[in-house]
N, C-alpha and C positions, 0 to 999 in steps of 0.2 A: 133095700132102699136106705138111703142115708138117714132119714128120720121121718117122722109122721107128717111133716109139712110138705112132702114131695108131691102128693096128689090131692086135688081139691074134690070134695064131695060133689056129685053131679047136681044136687039141688042148690048149690051155692052160686051157680051161674044163672043170670037172668034167662028166662025161657025164650025171650025174643033176641038172644044174642046172635051175632053173625057167625056162621059156621066157618071153621078153618078147613084146610085141605085134609082129606081123610088120612088116618093112620094106616099102617100096613094091614092087609087082609088077615083076619084071624086074630088080631090083637084088640081085645076089648078096651073101650075108652076108659082111661083112668088106670090102666095096668101096664102101659108101655114105658119102659125105662127111657129116660131122656137121653138124647144124643146131643150134648151141648155143642157149642158153635162149630158148624161145619164151614170153616173159613178158608176160602181159596180165592186168589185173585183171578180175574179174567177180564179182558176187554169186554165191553157190553155184548158183543157177539163173538163167539157163540156163548150162550147162557150156560149156567151150571145146571146140574140135575135138580129136580124138585126136592125140597127138604123132606117131604113126606116119604120119599123113597130111601132116605138115609139109612134107617135101620136095616133094610133089606140089602142095600148095596154094601154096607159094612160087613154083613155076613158073607157076601160074595168075595169081598176083599180078602177075608181070612183064607179063602181057598185059592181061586184062580187069579185074583187081582182085578183091578179096575183098568181094563185095557183102554177104554175110551180116553182117559186122561194120562195114559202111560205112567201110572203111579208106581213108583219103586216100592219094593217090599221093605218095611221098616222094622228091623229087629228090635227087641226090647233092649233099651240101652242100659249099660252097666258102666257109668262114667266114673272116672277118678273123683275123689272128694273135691268139690269146688273150694276155692279159698274162703276161709271163715271171715265174715265181716265183723266189725266191732260189735260187741254185745249191745251197745247203746246207740250205734249210728242210725240216724233216720233214713228212710227211703229217699234217694235223691230226687229232687224236683226235676220234672221233665217238661219240655216245651215252653213256649213263650208265656209269660204271665197273662197276656191278653188272649191266649188261645181259648177257644170255647171249652176245651177240656178243663181249664184252670180258672174259669170265671164263674162266680156265683150266679144263680138264676136271678135276674133283677126282680124286685118285689112287684113291679107293675106288669110283668109278663103275663099275657092272657093265654087261655087255652084255645087250641084250634077249633074252628067251627065244627069239625068232624071228629072231635076228640072222643066223645062217648062211643061212637061206632068203631073207631080204630082201637080203643082200649078193650072193647069186647073181644076182639080177635086175640089180644094178648092174654086175657083171662082164660079164654077157651084153649089156647095153645098150652098154657101152664097146666090146666086141668088134664089135658090129654097126655102131655109128655113131660111135665115137671117144670119147676122154677128152681134152678140150681146154680151153684158156682162150679165151673169146671176147674179142677185142681190138678189131677195127675194125668188126665187125658183131655184132648181138645183145648189145651191151655197154652201158656206162653212161657217157655224157659227164657229168662232174661240173664244173659251172660255179659260180663264186663271185661273190656280189654284196655290196654294202655299203650304207650309209645314203644314198649319192648315186645309187644305181641307180634308174632310172625304174620306177615301178610300173605294172602292166598288169592289165586284166581279160581273162581267157582264156575263150573259149567252149568248152563241153564238149559233144561231139556224139554220144557213144555212145547208142544207143537205150535202153539199160537204165540210163543214168546217173541217179542220184537228184538231181542238180543240173545246171543248164544253164550256170552260170558259176562261176569262182573268181576273186576280185578281190584286189588288194593284192599281186600277185606281182612281185617284182623280177626283171627279165630283162635281163642285160647285152647290149650291142650285138653282141658276138661269139658269142652263144649259138647252138648248133645241136643238133638231136637226133641220135641214132644213125641211120645211113642205112638200117638193115634195117627190116623190116615193123612191128616193135613201136614204132619211133620213140621209144625211151626218152630221157629228159632229166631231169637232177637239177640243181637250183639250191640252193646253200647260202648263206644270208645271214649273213655274219660279224658284222654289227652286231646282229642279233636272235637268232641261234642257230636260225633257222627253216630247214627243208628243204622244198623243193617238188618233188614227184615227178610226172612226166608219162608217159602212155602214148599213143603215136601223136601226138606234138607236131608242129605244122606252123606255120611262119611264113607268114602270108597275104600276098597281093600288096600290100595296103595297109600292111604293116609290123606289123599286129597278129598275135595268136597264137590258135590253136585247138588242141584236143587231144580225142581220144576220151574221155580221163579224166585228171584230175589231183587231187591232194590235198596237204595240208601237215601237217607234224609238227615236233616240236622235236628238235634234235640233242642235247639234254640228256636225252632220254627213253630208253626201252628199245630203240629201233630197230624197233618194231612199231607198226602202227596198231591201237589197242586194240579197235576195232569193225570191222576190215577196211576194204574199199574203198580198197585201196592201189593201186600201179601194178605189183604183182607178184601171183602167184597165191596167196601165203600170208599176206599182210598185212605182209610185211617192208618196211621203209623202203628207198627206192631206192638209197642209198649203202651199205647194210648188207652187209658181207661182200665188198665189192668190192676187188680187188687194185689197188693204186696204184703207179705207177712209183717214187715216192720210197721206198716200203717195200722194193722190190727193190734199189734203189741203196744204201739204208742197211743192208741185210742182215737185216731182221727184220720179220715181219708179226705185229702184236700183237692179232689178233682172229680169230674164226672166219671161215670162207669160205662164201659163198653158192654153192649149186650147184643145178642142175636135172637131171632125168633123165626118161625116158618113163613109168616105171611108178608114177606118183603114185597113191596109194590113193583110191578113190572114198569119199565120205562126209566126215566131219568131220576136220579136222586135229588135231594134238596140240599142246599148249602148248609153246613160246610162240606158235605160229602162231595167227592170228585169222580166217583164211578159207582156203578150199581150192578147187582147180580140178581135182582128180584124177578120173579115170574108171575106173581099172583095178581089177578084182576079182581079179586074180592073187593067189594065196596069199602071194607074196613081195613084193607091192606095198608101198611105203613111204609113210607119211602125211607130208604137209607139216608142217614143224616138227621132224621127226626130226633128231637130231644123230649124225653118224658120226665116228669117230676112227681115225686111223692108229695102230696098235699102238705105244705108247710104248717098248716093249721092243725094237723093231726097230733094229738098228744101221744107220743110214742110209748110212754110209760103204761098206757092202757092196752097195749097189744101183746103183752107177754113175751117180749123179745129177750133173748139172752144177750150177753155182752157184745159178741161180734156182730150179731144181727142188729143191735142198736147202733153200732158204729156204721154199718152199711146203710141202715135206714136214715141216719142223719145225713150221710153223703147224698142219698137220693133226694132228701128234702132241700139241701143247700145247692147241690150241683146237678142233680138229675142223672139220667143215663141216656146214652146216645146209641141209636140203632146203627150198628156197624157191619152186620153180616146176616146171612141167612143160615138158620140152623134148626134142628129139632128141639121142641120145647122152648122155654125162655131161659137163656143162659147168660150169666155174668162170667167173667174170665179172671182167673188168678194166676200169679206167677207159679210156674211148675216147680215143685220142691227139688227136682233134679238140678236146679240152678241156684239153690240157696241152702244155707244151713240154719236159717232162722225158722223156728217151728211155727206152725199154724195153731190157733187155739182149739181147732176141732180135731186135732190129732191126724192120723194117717188115713185120709179118705180120698177116694178118686173124685167123687162128686159130693157136694154138700148141699142138702136141701134147704131152701129158704121158705119162710111163711108166705103162702100165697095171698094172705090178707093184705100184704103190702101192695100188691098189684091192684086190688080193688080201690085203693085210695090214690092211684096215680092219675095223671092227666097228660095228654099230649099237648105240648106247647105249640103256639102258632108256628106253622111250618115255614122254613126258609124258602127262598126262591128256587125253582127248579134249576138244576145245573146239567145241561145236556152237551157240555163241551166234549170233544173227542179226546180219548186217552192217548198219551204219548209219553215217551221218556223225557223227564225233566233233567237237564244237565245238572250235575252236582259235584262239588269238590271232594265229596266223600269217597267216590268210586268212579270207575269207568265201565260203562256198559257198551258192549259191541256185539 
């Protein structure tokens, strides 16, 4: 386990808490390693597999593969060294200043009437499967392109995909996807401000690329695909809410954080989310698009946090975290080290445990309006989907 914060003692959760979906048979509560965000795009129908089955299905994936989603086998990547950024360059700002990702929680924002019930499912999920940052698996490689980067046409292979190719995609030579089953990959073109988001990306033997799904959006926009069909379950852009090593080095995260957990509510998401993959009918299930905030009145100096935990906790007080996908445990997402040479303060870890005491001081903010619009491809100057 990454550290002693990963699992919560059973007696620290209220006895009347709302139960979460069961963990796999034979796995005692409190001993199941977390499987951080299981992020995959899908139109609202068909739904994704239940998150409680993720550990079992990942084991199957290592052998026979997951035929239902036609998931390609993803070899452990051994990429060339990515270009070294400036030792002092800050992480680039992403998305509109008015995006929910980049706006502070207004001081007069109230908690949702069902906040306590919903929060109990978060605490229980963390107790059962962990509260972590996904770093080397189930995370996001963020690669940067420019006007000189060769453009590619990527084949899209998911059986439900409404397009078979995405063309005009700049893919640097050093680009690699995340090695876990979702194979996430994000490319940001600095010359155009376009972002390209992939799910289950694969470099083919001939040097070309394929993916189960990919889409493109502008980094000057809201950080959400307006009609869904993203590379996440909620319509969030791939780089949205991702923790980057420059932010921890510089001592401040100036945006909300993306998180996943098992009890995503079945049915429509709430704004700003534009699609959903939840299946839970639990009374405490949280809809995708919900924003949670760490109580700004909590004195963080009393919680025994280390330096990077303090930086993350301050961001949770100021900006909060937005539910962006279904996954095992409660997981934040970091930039995968495969795509950066800037070190993380925690060293070389696959998952980094966070103090679960932070979750007990959270609240679910008043939910946005339900968004039940149908998903469809949004035309974009960044790429052509056919």
